[in-house]
N, C-alpha and C positions, 0 to 999 in steps of 0.2 A: 546755720553758722558753719557747718562742716559738710558741704555738699558732696564731697567725694567719699564719704563714709556711708556704707550701707548698714542700716540698723534693722535688726529683727526684733519686733516687739512681742513680748510674751506677757499675757495677762493671766494671773493665777493668784491663789490665796497666798498670804504671807508665809505660811508654814512651808509651802512648796518652793516659793522663791528663795527663802532662807536656805533651804537644803541645797538648791541649785547653786547658790553663791558658795556655800561651803564645799560643794563638789567641784567647783570651778566650771560649771556648765553655763553660767552667766558671767558677763564681765562686770555688770553692776545691776542694782535694782532699786526701785523706789517702793518702799514697803512700810507696814506698821512695824517699826523697829524700836530699838536697835537690835542688831544681831550680836549675841553674846558669844563671840569667838575671837580669840586674840589675833587671828589672821584676817579679820574683816574690819575695815575702816568704816565708821559710821559718821554721817553729818546730819544734824537736825535740819529738816526741811520746813515743815509746816504742821500746825496743830489745828484741828477742827472741833468746835463745840458740838456735842451731841445732845439732841433734845427728843422728847416724845412728841409725836404728832399723829393726828387722826383726821379723818373726814368728818365734817360737821354732822353728817347723817348718822353717826354713831351716838349722837346726843349725849356726850359725856359732860358732866357738870364741871365747868371750868372755873367756878367761883372760888374754889378752895383747892389747895394741892391734894392730890390723891395719895394714899399709901400705895406701896408696891402691890400689896394684897388686893386693893381695890382696882388698880390698873390691870392686874392679872385676871380679873373677871372677864376681860376681853382677850381675844387672841393677840399675842405679841409677835410682831414681825421684826426680824433682826438679821444680822449677818450669818454667814454659813457656819455650820457646826465646828469646823476646824479653825475658828478665829478667836482672838482674844475677846472681842465684844460679846460673842455668843457665850463663851465660858464665864465671863464676869456676870452676865445676866442670869445664867443658869445657877451659878453659885449664890447670887443674891436671892433668887427665888427660893432655893432650898433653905437658906438661912432665915428668911424673913416672912415667908408666906405659909399659910396653911392650906393653900389650894394647889392641886396639880395644874400647873399652867399649861396652856396651849401655846407652844412656840412654833412659829413658822420661819425657819431659816432660809436664807437665799444668798447665793453668791453674787447676785446682781443688785446693785443699788437702784438701778432703774426699775427692776421688778418690785423691790421693797417700796419704792415711791408709788408705783402704780397700784399695788395692793392696798396701801394706806388710802390713796385717793378713792379707790373703789369701795372703801368702807369695810374691808375684810378684817381689819384690826388696828391696833396702835403700833406705830413703828418708831424705832429709834434711828434718827437720821441726822446728818450734819446740818446745822442751822443754815450755813452758807449755801448749801445745795438746794434747800427748799424755801429760800427767802421769797421768791416770786409766788410760790403756792400759798405761803402764809399771808402775803399781801393781797393776793387775789381772793383769799378765803376758801380755796379748794382744800386746804388743810388748816387745822387749828393746833396751836401748841397746847400740850397737856402738861400741867405742872404736877410733879410727882416728888415724893420725899426721897427718892433715889434716882439719880441720873447716871447713866453709863459714863465712865471716864472719857475725856476728850480723846480723839484719834490723833496720835502723834506719828508722823511719817518721817522716815529717814532716807537718805540716799546712802547706799552701802555698796562697798566693793572689796574684793580680795586684794590684799597688799602684795601677795606673791602669786604668780610671777608679776613683776612690775608691768603696769599697763598705763602708759601716759595718756592714751586716748580716753580711757575710762575716767581718769582723773579730770581731764578737760570737760567731759560730759557732766561730771558731778559739779564742777565749778560753774558751768553754765546753768545747771539746774538750780543751784543756790542763788545765782544772779536773778533768774526768772522768778523764783519764789520771793525774793526781796522786793522786786518790782510789783508783783501781784499783791503782796501785803501792804505796800505803800500806796496803792491806788485808793482814790476816795470812795 
């Protein structure tokens, strides 16, 4: 849509992107937000349901929902340590289980998916991302009495100094997100 604009893409954890926005090192970011800073404008982008999934080879009984304690008898594969999903899982495990859980954090969703498919443990992943694997049977959904909260993404940008290009990019991202959500 804007062919004359050169875009440098930075992929990083939300905590780092948030700091770069506050420091004005980035013009805008798509991240698990919002950013709580009065000089950062946030627009809700999209939300993804998170589920537990594992390879059928783990032979987890799926006839009834598991408690988090039962689920934690397997290694748990999740997001990197410096993320909200990791912190929420660790907090729930401390509060509700008697076991020292084995948590395998990763900053790569592709790695989390591959580890789950290889039977290394039970992963929490966006349902939308693994729909094909669930349909093909390479992963199965594991019902648990605790689910991680949905991932909520925002498009965020500093309001000062004024940057009309960043605002145009954010508006375009909102349009693309609406089109994506309205697809059959």
